[in-house]
Structures are given as structure tokens and as C-alpha cells.
MILUM-251485 format. One line per field, with one value per residue: x, y, z of N, C-alpha, C in turn; chain. Coordinates in steps of 0.02 Angstrom, whole numbers. Example, Ala and Ser with C-alpha at 12.3 -4.5 7.8 and 13.67 -1.06 7.14 Angstrom:
BEGIN
nxx <- c(660;642)
nyy <- c(-284;-112)
nzz <- c(390;354)
caxx <- c(615;684)
cayy <- c(-225;-53)
cazz <- c(390;357)
cxx <- c(660;645)
cyy <- c(-165;2)
czz <- c(390;394)
kette <- c(A;A)
This chain:
BEGIN
nxx <- c(-2593;-2457;-2402;-2407;-2330;-2209;-2179;-2180;-2064;-1970;-1975;-1939;-1807;-1747;-1763;-1669;-1551;-1539;-1523;-1406;-1316;-1328;-1284;-1151;-1104;-1115;-1031;-895;-890;-892;-807;-695;-721;-689;-553;-510;-563;-470;-359;-389;-410;-281;-180;-117;-46;92;141;247;254;205;244;166;243;319;364;274;200;307;402;425;551;636;617;693;787;749;638;552;545;471;359;276;125;73;-22;-46;30;131;238;377;302;226;122;111;43;74;37;12;18;-36;1;-158;-203;-329;-497;-569;-467;-433;-559;-576;-461;-487;-606;-562;-423;-260;-152;-6;33;140;214;304;401;472;578;605;504;413;344;374;301;229;63;-84;-219;-273;-204;-194;-305;-405;-397;-431;-339;-389;-454;-340;-285;-367;-389;-263;-218;-152;-60;-25;-47;-19;-35;64;151;134;-3;-40;-128;-218;-232;-145;-1;131;291;414;358;380;346;354;474;463;467;333;294;337;487;481;595;611;584;657;658;640;558;610;634;760;836;744;735;681;701;706;722;847;862;1002;1023;990;1100;1186;1148;1158;1110;944;797;655;532;461;440;434;463;424;486;648;715;803;973;1078;1056;1054;983;909;949;848;731;684;682;610;447;427;353;332;346;309;370;350;222;76;12;-63;55;171;290;416;536;698;776;950;969;879;744;576;504;362;309;166;34;-107;-270;-316;-177;-80;58;230;353;478;446;390;492;591;542;552;686;725;667;756;776;861;881;768;612;485;305;158;53;-47;-223;-241;-187;-197;-195;-211;-220;-195;-258;-281;-414;-464;-473;-407;-405;-355;-400;-367;-452;-619;-663;-758;-896;-972;-1012;-1071;-978;-817;-715;-759;-752;-717;-542;-435;-300;-176;-69;-10;91;126;123;142;125;260;274;142)
nyy <- c(1242;1274;1269;1152;1080;1136;1087;959;948;997;890;775;815;816;696;629;687;631;483;497;536;414;317;373;337;191;172;234;137;17;11;101;242;377;390;304;387;492;429;405;533;576;485;499;617;728;806;840;752;817;854;901;1003;1086;1199;1226;1165;1050;977;807;760;873;899;899;777;807;886;779;703;798;819;696;653;605;452;337;279;155;58;24;17;113;227;335;480;557;701;713;785;828;953;1029;1007;1020;1052;952;872;986;993;860;852;958;897;767;757;690;555;478;330;291;151;87;-28;-99;-247;-286;-302;-360;-497;-567;-629;-757;-748;-831;-939;-1103;-1195;-1081;-1007;-868;-709;-589;-431;-389;-505;-588;-512;-537;-668;-727;-653;-524;-376;-295;-315;-356;-344;-461;-570;-551;-619;-769;-804;-899;-870;-915;-891;-790;-831;-884;-950;-950;-1042;-1051;-1114;-1194;-1221;-1173;-1139;-1120;-1054;-895;-851;-722;-610;-507;-454;-474;-532;-588;-698;-722;-817;-752;-627;-483;-459;-348;-316;-334;-487;-523;-504;-627;-722;-647;-648;-739;-916;-1011;-991;-935;-881;-809;-717;-700;-533;-400;-261;-267;-110;-42;-34;-28;114;152;182;64;84;40;63;182;147;96;27;-155;-327;-359;-250;-73;68;187;211;286;246;136;107;4;-11;-94;-95;-81;-9;33;-9;-119;-97;-118;-29;31;105;169;176;279;347;409;427;399;356;356;232;293;402;336;267;376;447;340;336;462;432;361;237;86;-35;-92;-164;-187;-220;-312;-198;-80;-129;-216;-183;-198;-158;-179;-133;-134;-41;35;81;2;-98;-29;-11;-5;-22;-46;-66;-148;-269;-334;-337;-450;-425;-366;-318;-415;-325;-252;-353;-420;-389;-490;-567;-709;-721;-640;-519;-531;-451;-473;-454;-493;-655;-664)
nzz <- c(-510;-575;-444;-405;-494;-470;-344;-371;-455;-361;-272;-348;-382;-249;-227;-327;-278;-142;-194;-261;-160;-81;-180;-183;-57;-49;-144;-99;25;-28;-148;-126;-194;-179;-170;-303;-399;-383;-424;-547;-616;-602;-651;-781;-766;-769;-673;-537;-391;-241;-56;85;198;342;299;200;43;-47;-188;-183;-221;-198;-58;90;205;347;318;272;391;482;411;441;495;654;688;752;894;979;1096;996;879;751;668;535;431;265;187;24;-151;-310;-439;-493;-663;-727;-721;-664;-582;-494;-432;-370;-288;-206;-148;-92;-77;-44;35;89;187;315;400;542;609;735;750;878;972;896;801;622;491;368;310;275;190;192;52;-14;-27;-89;8;133;189;316;353;376;471;591;595;630;735;724;721;609;438;267;95;-1;-104;-289;-392;-484;-647;-599;-480;-370;-269;-351;-342;-218;-54;109;269;434;414;313;136;39;-77;-242;-327;-424;-550;-604;-512;-417;-279;-112;52;213;346;463;597;680;647;540;343;209;41;-83;-163;-156;-20;37;32;105;242;367;404;396;310;389;384;238;75;-94;-189;-303;-399;-320;-248;-189;-118;24;32;-92;-249;-371;-538;-635;-600;-677;-801;-960;-974;-954;-985;-845;-778;-742;-700;-722;-709;-626;-489;-359;-228;-141;-30;45;172;261;385;452;583;582;591;529;388;309;155;107;-27;20;43;-115;-140;-261;-338;-436;-454;-435;-351;-234;-197;-172;-70;27;38;103;221;281;245;220;123;3;-52;-187;-156;-195;-278;-351;-394;-324;-181;-15;152;336;501;672;823;976;968;893;726;585;403;247;70;-106;-188;-210;-107;-52;-108;-223;-361;-521;-664;-720;-703;-581;-482;-308;-257;-206;-116;-113;-13;135;222;388;554;723;908;1001;1079;1095)
caxx <- c(-2545;-2386;-2363;-2393;-2275;-2147;-2182;-2155;-1997;-1930;-1971;-1888;-1736;-1718;-1756;-1603;-1491;-1527;-1505;-1329;-1281;-1322;-1247;-1079;-1087;-1099;-966;-859;-888;-875;-754;-652;-741;-652;-482;-511;-578;-412;-315;-414;-394;-210;-151;-84;-9;178;161;286;225;224;222;153;297;307;365;229;214;370;421;471;636;675;609;754;771;714;579;513;526;424;298;245;67;76;-90;-47;97;143;314;408;244;218;84;97;27;92;-16;36;-27;1;-39;-211;-208;-383;-548;-576;-412;-437;-618;-563;-410;-526;-650;-543;-362;-217;-96;23;39;207;214;367;393;547;572;622;445;363;373;352;282;186;-3;-126;-255;-254;-219;-185;-373;-406;-433;-408;-292;-432;-467;-289;-274;-415;-376;-198;-209;-95;-67;-23;-53;-11;-23;140;163;104;-29;-36;-200;-252;-241;-94;51;187;346;417;339;401;310;370;544;442;453;261;270;392;507;476;653;610;581;715;651;620;541;631;655;809;841;690;748;646;733;667;770;867;875;1069;1025;978;1173;1238;1128;1173;1043;905;751;607;465;477;394;471;430;453;554;689;720;863;1010;1120;1033;1064;925;936;946;808;657;657;681;555;410;423;290;308;359;315;402;321;154;59;-36;-60;117;178;368;435;592;725;842;1006;947;823;663;544;473;319;290;106;-10;-163;-321;-290;-101;-60;123;259;396;525;427;387;569;622;515;585;754;717;653;814;768;929;867;693;575;404;260;100;13;-114;-290;-230;-145;-233;-169;-251;-175;-237;-240;-301;-464;-499;-438;-417;-402;-349;-391;-365;-517;-668;-632;-818;-948;-959;-1066;-1055;-930;-749;-670;-786;-756;-670;-468;-409;-238;-169;-22;2;149;89;168;107;177;299;246;67)
cayy <- c(1206;1288;1267;1079;1071;1167;1043;887;957;991;818;740;848;801;621;625;707;569;434;510;520;336;287;381;294;143;176;233;71;-60;30;156;276;451;375;292;453;538;395;412;591;598;427;516;670;736;852;807;733;863;837;960;1005;1130;1253;1233;1117;1050;917;752;759;937;895;869;720;848;903;729;677;841;806;651;663;541;424;300;268;122;47;-8;24;189;236;406;499;607;736;725;803;850;1022;1010;1052;1025;1080;890;869;1031;981;803;862;995;851;709;748;621;538;413;294;262;113;84;-87;-141;-313;-299;-331;-395;-562;-555;-697;-752;-768;-858;-990;-1174;-1206;-1011;-974;-782;-685;-520;-421;-382;-573;-606;-484;-562;-745;-736;-609;-485;-314;-271;-364;-320;-397;-486;-587;-559;-682;-789;-794;-945;-837;-944;-821;-789;-832;-930;-927;-1001;-1024;-1104;-1153;-1238;-1188;-1201;-1115;-1118;-978;-864;-829;-648;-580;-481;-430;-528;-514;-652;-698;-771;-809;-710;-549;-486;-421;-328;-289;-369;-554;-545;-520;-700;-752;-611;-653;-817;-945;-1039;-937;-961;-852;-761;-706;-644;-471;-372;-272;-233;-49;3;-76;12;173;167;163;33;130;14;95;235;121;95;-30;-218;-347;-364;-186;0;107;262;217;318;199;133;73;-39;-25;-122;-85;-77;37;15;-39;-175;-64;-112;23;24;167;144;224;284;376;455;420;376;382;313;192;336;446;305;259;439;465;298;351;518;404;330;154;64;-91;-102;-193;-165;-284;-294;-143;-71;-134;-282;-172;-186;-172;-173;-128;-137;17;34;106;-59;-112;19;-49;28;-68;-4;-76;-184;-336;-374;-357;-483;-396;-329;-355;-438;-274;-232;-402;-409;-398;-534;-599;-770;-716;-581;-527;-527;-433;-480;-444;-564;-700;-651)
cazz <- c(-565;-568;-368;-391;-537;-438;-283;-414;-481;-293;-241;-382;-369;-186;-231;-366;-220;-115;-243;-276;-95;-65;-224;-161;5;-75;-182;-46;71;-63;-207;-116;-239;-183;-194;-358;-438;-382;-461;-623;-631;-602;-689;-836;-736;-770;-619;-482;-326;-181;14;136;251;380;255;132;-17;-96;-218;-148;-257;-171;9;136;260;395;294;264;457;505;381;456;539;686;691;810;921;1042;1093;939;828;733;595;520;368;235;145;-34;-196;-376;-464;-537;-711;-764;-677;-622;-543;-451;-388;-336;-247;-151;-106;-56;-57;-56;67;96;254;330;458;550;664;768;769;945;997;849;758;562;462;306;324;232;204;171;-14;-31;-53;-85;81;135;253;380;380;416;538;637;597;653;792;691;722;543;382;206;27;-10;-162;-343;-399;-557;-663;-565;-400;-324;-265;-388;-309;-166;1;167;325;485;401;259;75;19;-143;-285;-338;-486;-549;-623;-457;-382;-206;-44;122;243;421;485;671;702;624;469;310;158;-7;-145;-153;-128;50;60;31;142;304;372;435;349;306;434;345;185;10;-156;-209;-369;-400;-281;-278;-158;-71;47;27;-162;-281;-435;-601;-681;-578;-723;-868;-1006;-956;-989;-958;-769;-723;-763;-644;-728;-693;-568;-461;-285;-223;-80;-28;117;177;316;417;467;651;570;600;451;357;251;125;60;-50;58;-10;-176;-150;-325;-362;-469;-413;-408;-298;-158;-177;-150;2;82;55;145;280;306;225;191;84;4;-120;-186;-142;-234;-268;-399;-387;-265;-125;54;219;397;566;742;868;1037;959;844;660;516;346;176;15;-164;-227;-183;-80;-16;-149;-283;-398;-575;-714;-695;-660;-522;-428;-272;-261;-144;-123;-83;39;160;272;454;612;783;952;1016;1132;1103)
cxx <- c(-2466;-2350;-2353;-2339;-2211;-2120;-2152;-2067;-1945;-1924;-1929;-1813;-1718;-1699;-1688;-1534;-1474;-1502;-1431;-1296;-1287;-1277;-1167;-1062;-1077;-1036;-890;-841;-857;-810;-711;-665;-707;-580;-474;-516;-517;-359;-322;-396;-328;-167;-98;-35;57;194;193;242;247;212;212;205;280;327;326;238;272;367;450;535;664;674;683;737;731;662;522;491;480;368;243;186;56;-10;-110;22;90;219;329;349;241;167;75;58;76;47;26;-22;6;-34;-90;-203;-270;-437;-568;-542;-432;-503;-609;-524;-439;-575;-608;-463;-322;-159;-60;32;102;194;288;363;463;525;600;565;397;395;344;342;239;109;-53;-168;-247;-267;-213;-248;-363;-432;-401;-360;-330;-448;-404;-264;-316;-396;-319;-177;-148;-118;-50;-28;-70;1;53;141;111;64;-36;-112;-251;-266;-182;-36;117;240;355;394;353;367;337;443;535;441;374;247;322;415;479;546;657;620;637;713;627;614;574;644;699;833;805;686;721;695;685;717;783;878;949;1080;1027;1057;1212;1224;1133;1116;993;824;677;522;490;420;449;429;458;434;586;702;776;911;1077;1122;1046;1013;938;903;878;734;638;653;615;506;430;353;267;309;345;321;383;262;139;-2;-39;7;124;251;367;504;629;782;898;1003;902;751;627;513;431;293;235;66;-69;-213;-300;-214;-73;3;163;320;462;511;422;460;605;594;538;656;757;684;696;807;843;919;789;682;514;370;211;76;-42;-175;-282;-208;-206;-192;-210;-201;-218;-212;-273;-382;-506;-456;-457;-387;-394;-357;-406;-431;-570;-639;-702;-877;-935;-1013;-1042;-1006;-870;-726;-688;-777;-708;-593;-463;-336;-232;-118;-18;68;109;135;121;148;206;286;170;38)
cyy <- c(1208;1273;1185;1064;1071;1109;974;900;955;926;765;762;816;711;597;635;652;504;445;500;440;306;307;345;229;125;176;170;20;-36;88;214;345;434;350;343;486;499;401;475;607;543;449;577;672;788;806;794;772;836;894;963;1068;1201;1262;1164;1123;985;869;757;824;941;864;806;765;865;853;706;737;847;749;668;594;519;385;281;203;84;2;-13;96;195;318;423;551;637;747;761;821;915;993;1047;1055;1036;1006;870;922;1021;910;815;906;938;800;708;694;618;473;391;271;215;90;33;-107;-212;-338;-321;-360;-456;-548;-616;-698;-768;-788;-920;-1051;-1173;-1135;-988;-902;-765;-605;-483;-411;-462;-607;-591;-510;-632;-762;-686;-558;-414;-268;-327;-327;-369;-404;-498;-558;-619;-706;-783;-838;-935;-858;-883;-836;-791;-880;-897;-979;-973;-1078;-1153;-1191;-1194;-1223;-1173;-1107;-1047;-956;-825;-749;-605;-565;-452;-477;-501;-588;-648;-743;-760;-750;-636;-538;-436;-400;-295;-326;-452;-578;-539;-588;-739;-700;-618;-719;-853;-975;-978;-981;-938;-822;-763;-681;-583;-436;-295;-252;-157;-6;-49;-22;86;192;143;138;79;104;27;150;216;107;25;-102;-254;-355;-299;-131;47;181;267;235;277;182;85;60;-41;-46;-121;-83;-35;-8;-43;-100;-152;-75;-56;12;90;153;196;226;318;436;465;374;394;323;278;237;375;394;283;319;454;398;315;414;502;360;255;150;15;-78;-136;-174;-229;-270;-238;-150;-92;-178;-248;-164;-198;-156;-176;-117;-90;-6;50;52;-53;-46;-25;6;-31;-25;-14;-125;-254;-380;-392;-387;-483;-368;-361;-377;-383;-237;-281;-393;-433;-427;-567;-667;-772;-648;-580;-488;-490;-450;-470;-508;-593;-695;-725)
czz <- c(-558;-495;-372;-439;-501;-380;-314;-427;-412;-272;-284;-386;-310;-182;-273;-312;-186;-129;-250;-220;-74;-112;-208;-101;-13;-115;-148;-4;25;-117;-200;-170;-248;-214;-268;-409;-432;-421;-530;-647;-640;-636;-742;-819;-740;-714;-569;-423;-267;-112;51;199;285;341;187;88;-52;-124;-177;-162;-215;-92;45;183;320;371;294;334;492;470;402;513;593;695;745;833;975;1040;1026;873;813;670;587;453;324;194;79;-87;-261;-410;-512;-601;-754;-707;-640;-569;-495;-398;-335;-286;-185;-106;-57;-46;-63;-3;50;166;273;394;482;627;671;780;842;1002;971;819;681;531;396;336;267;234;173;84;-47;-62;-41;-13;74;194;314;400;400;478;598;642;642;712;781;708;664;493;323;142;6;-96;-224;-353;-484;-589;-630;-493;-359;-324;-322;-366;-244;-101;57;230;369;460;335;192;46;-40;-189;-314;-404;-506;-570;-567;-425;-311;-163;20;153;304;431;557;704;685;549;426;247;112;-51;-131;-136;-57;74;78;88;229;310;410;375;359;346;405;285;118;-32;-166;-271;-372;-327;-295;-252;-114;-48;26;-53;-206;-340;-490;-641;-661;-639;-787;-906;-980;-982;-962;-893;-736;-770;-710;-651;-708;-636;-540;-397;-282;-146;-74;40;113;252;331;435;539;641;581;527;443;308;217;80;35;9;17;-53;-196;-198;-342;-409;-424;-394;-356;-237;-145;-146;-77;48;95;97;212;316;301;195;128;70;-61;-121;-167;-190;-238;-314;-371;-321;-207;-64;111;282;451;620;783;936;1021;909;779;624;461;278;124;-53;-188;-189;-169;-44;-69;-218;-328;-457;-627;-694;-664;-594;-466;-379;-280;-204;-171;-97;-11;55;211;346;506;673;849;973;1089;1142;1084)
kette <- c(A;A;A;A;A;A;A;A;A;A;A;A;A;A;A;A;A;A;A;A;A;A;A;A;A;A;A;A;A;A;A;A;A;A;A;A;A;A;A;A;A;A;A;A;A;A;A;A;A;A;A;A;A;A;A;A;A;A;A;A;A;A;A;A;A;A;A;A;A;A;A;A;A;A;A;A;A;A;A;A;A;A;A;A;A;A;A;A;A;A;A;A;A;A;A;A;A;A;A;A;A;A;A;A;A;A;A;A;A;A;A;A;A;A;A;A;A;A;A;A;A;A;A;A;A;A;A;A;A;A;A;A;A;A;A;A;A;A;A;A;A;A;A;A;A;A;A;A;A;A;A;A;A;A;A;A;A;A;A;A;A;A;A;A;A;A;A;A;A;A;A;A;A;A;A;A;A;A;A;A;A;A;A;A;A;A;A;A;A;A;A;A;A;A;A;A;A;A;A;A;A;A;A;A;A;A;A;A;A;A;A;A;A;A;A;A;A;A;A;A;A;A;A;A;A;A;A;A;A;A;A;A;A;A;A;A;A;A;A;A;A;A;A;A;A;A;A;A;A;A;A;A;A;A;A;A;A;A;A;A;A;A;A;A;A;A;A;A;A;A;A;A;A;A;A;A;A;A;A;A;A;A;A;A;A;A;A;A;A;A;A;A;A;A;A;A;A;A;A;A;A;A;A;A;A;A;A;A;A;A;A;A;A;A;A;A;A;A;A;A;A;A;A;A;A;A;A;A)
């Protein structure tokens, strides 16, 4: 009898372990579980964000421009297109934080694209039907696609959208950031750039908020939150900027890479970004890119499985910024 009971207990234990493994795999595939556990554990953390440099871990605020450049881990390179990662962390103050940091880690992704070889555009479905970055990547033959506008409660883009020289969605006056293309060149930053760059808008979307102009960070990124913006909140962030030579730079939360606006802007500044705006982040953030080995995607939350209560439903956006090789 004791041996039979022991065998049953072992069977039940293994059954429970297998169930947990299956549930975790499902959570990873559909809900980005490990990354979101990191977000939950550190969302109220006051510890500074640190980046892994050649000299060890250093707070982002204290890392030099050289430190930041050397910390980039190259993941894909082709002419005028580069994808790198930055290893980041916060000091763990609880056992849960320490365990999750050891299991999953955290990273930011840095994508740099030169307009010398690539065209930038808006990408969306007819009627602004909800879609995903991966769907836009495949449908429009893109090399890179990322969430653009915020969306209103009905799912429509919140802010103006231009495509093929035509404004196809109305503006939202409160938004201070922009992406636009004039004479084939992309621009990212505050809306004052619209008047400073001659020509008509060919492609574009509004963003919120703009965070930097001429290497100077706007002071409001540290102000108390309002109904639209909480720069202090640690969450998934998406910054789009440009260097003086016109190179587009995207500083993006990757797995576990939850940051506030000051931190994502500080990283961008130390990567020589001149002007910058935020794009839609949080649960809505998703982006996809194509490499020689196929496509790769990051999504902050579920985009596929329409199951469960409302907070578990797919997070899809109406408009994306797309990039594809010129003359493709």
C-alpha cells in the first residue's frame, strides 16, 4: 500500500509539473507571460534603470555616450538597417523581483534605419480595422512595422493620419509629437518641425508626447501626470527619433524592458538622437522586423487569442509606421 500511494503521489506531482509547464508555454506564446511578470514586479520600483556596459552595470543617467554605444549587442545588420539590444535591469528589492530577474532578464531594442535605402509610410487596413504589426509586415512587404497612433475607445486612430499625400483621419489638437515624410525623407519629433521643413506631408501620424528637440529634453516629461500622460509610470515605451543626418532611431521596450519616459529619453539622447517623440506604448506596443532568417516580433500583450475577460483580449491597433526597401 505505501508504495502504491507513493507512486500515485509521484504521478500527481509529475502531472502537476507538466500542467504548469504547458500553461507557462501557452502564457508565453499568447500573453508574453515572462515579460509581463517582470513588468508587474517592477512597475512600482523606484530603483534606477541600469544598463550592462563593458565596465559592468551602470545607471542609465550616469552612462556615457561611449558606454551606451559599446553596450549595444548587435542582432541583425544589413546596409542602412541595424537592430541591437541593450541589457537593462533594476536592483531587486524583493525576492519576487530577484527570482524573475534571474529567470527572464530585461532588454531594450534599438532599431536604426537610414532613409537613403528605405521608404517610410503609414500602414493600415481599410476603415482602420484593428490589425497587428506582423500582419502589416506581411501585407505591405515591410522590413519594419511598429504601432503608431493612440486609439480612441471605438478603436479609431487618435490624431491625424496621412497616406499617399492625403489626410485620412482628423487631428487631435492635444498631441505634440509627429512622424511625417516630406520629399521622401522621414521626420520624428515635435510638431514645430512641420513648419520648419518645407513641402507637403506625404505620409504621417501624430504621436504623444514629443520629448526632445535639438538634443534638448522637454521639461514636462517629469511633471505630474494628467489624463493623457504619466511620464513617471514604468511601462512598455516606444520612442521614435532622428539623428542630424536623418537616420531614424527607435528605442523600444523589449522583453521585461519596462521604463519611464525620462529613462527611454535618456537612452535616446545618448544614442545621438536629435529630435524625438513617443509612439503608443503600454499594452498596445508591438513591432515586427524582417531579417535574413525570417521575421521577428515583440508584442507587449496578447494579439492572437480572443479568450477570457476583457483585460485578456487581443490588443490591436489601427495604424502602424512601416518601413520597406526603396524600389521594392
